[in-house]
C-alpha positions as CSV (number, residue, x, y, z in Angstrom):
1,M,0.0,-3.5,-18.2
2,A,-1.2,-3.6,-14.6
3,E,-0.3,-0.9,-12.1
4,I,-0.2,-0.8,-8.3
5,K,-1.8,2.2,-6.8
6,V,-1.1,3.0,-3.1
7,L,-3.4,5.6,-1.5
8,V,-2.9,7.1,2.0
9,W,-5.2,9.4,3.9
10,K,-4.3,10.9,7.3
11,G,-6.9,10.8,9.9
12,G,-8.2,7.2,9.3
13,E,-10.9,8.0,6.8
14,A,-10.6,7.3,3.0
15,A,-12.5,10.4,1.9
16,G,-11.6,13.0,-0.6
17,E,-8.2,13.3,-2.2
18,P,-5.6,11.1,-0.6
19,D,-2.6,12.8,1.2
20,V,-0.3,10.4,-0.6
21,E,-0.8,8.6,-4.0
22,V,1.8,6.4,-5.5
23,K,1.5,4.5,-8.8
24,V,4.0,1.8,-9.8
25,P,4.0,-0.8,-12.6
26,A,3.0,-4.2,-11.1
27,S,6.2,-5.7,-12.4
28,L,8.0,-3.7,-9.8
29,A,6.0,-5.1,-6.9
30,K,9.0,-7.1,-5.7
31,W,10.7,-3.8,-4.9
32,V,8.0,-2.4,-2.6
33,P,9.3,-3.9,0.6
34,R,12.8,-2.6,-0.2
35,M,11.4,0.9,-0.9
36,M,9.4,0.9,2.3
37,A,12.7,0.2,4.1
38,L,13.9,3.6,2.9
39,V,11.0,5.5,4.6
40,P,12.3,6.9,7.9
41,R,10.9,5.1,10.9
42,K,9.6,8.4,12.3
43,T,7.5,8.9,9.2
44,K,6.1,5.4,9.3
45,V,5.2,5.9,13.0
46,E,3.5,9.3,12.2
47,L,1.5,7.9,9.3
48,W,0.7,4.4,10.5
49,G,1.5,4.2,14.2
50,E,3.9,2.0,16.2
51,Q,2.2,-1.3,15.4
52,A,2.6,-1.2,11.6
53,D,4.4,-4.3,10.4
54,F,5.4,-3.7,6.8
55,A,7.4,-6.9,6.5
56,T,4.1,-8.8,7.0
57,I,1.9,-6.4,5.0
58,F,4.2,-6.2,2.0
59,G,6.1,-9.5,2.3
60,N,3.8,-11.3,-0.2
61,L,2.8,-8.3,-2.3
62,E,4.0,-9.7,-5.6
63,Q,2.0,-12.9,-5.1
64,M,-1.1,-10.9,-4.0
65,I,-0.8,-8.7,-7.1
66,N,-0.4,-11.6,-9.5
67,E,-3.5,-13.3,-7.9
68,A,-5.5,-10.1,-8.0
69,V,-4.7,-9.5,-11.7
70,A,-5.5,-13.1,-12.6
71,G,-8.8,-13.0,-10.6
72,G,-9.9,-9.6,-11.8
73,S,-9.8,-8.0,-8.3
74,K,-9.1,-4.3,-7.9
75,E,-8.4,-3.8,-4.2
76,I,-5.8,-6.0,-2.6
77,A,-5.4,-4.3,0.8
78,D,-7.3,-1.9,3.0
79,I,-5.5,-1.0,6.2
80,K,-7.1,1.4,8.7
81,T,-5.5,2.8,11.9
82,K,-6.5,5.7,14.1
83,E,-3.9,7.9,12.3
84,S,-4.4,6.9,8.7
85,H,-6.1,4.8,6.1
86,L,-4.0,2.9,3.4
87,K,-5.4,1.2,0.3
88,I,-3.5,-0.8,-2.2
89,L,-5.2,-1.3,-5.6
90,V,-4.4,-3.0,-8.8
91,E,-5.4,-1.1,-12.0
92,R,-5.2,-2.4,-15.6
């Protein structure tokens, strides 16, 4: 079964151990936008800045994951800001 892995590094560089690591079964991808809605706005701003638009980023996540798994891709998103670096991976 495929898994979604979300990695977050503070400081904008994806080096060393991530500050946040989340693994979820790919079948739960449709719940990610709802889970992100539970993260306090202040936390989102601190990690990703004022301009982060999670509705756009995660809106089509389920479709992206299905296509990544079917096509054999591993990384489906790489988002870098001044404050943090976010990677979303699919692992089998």
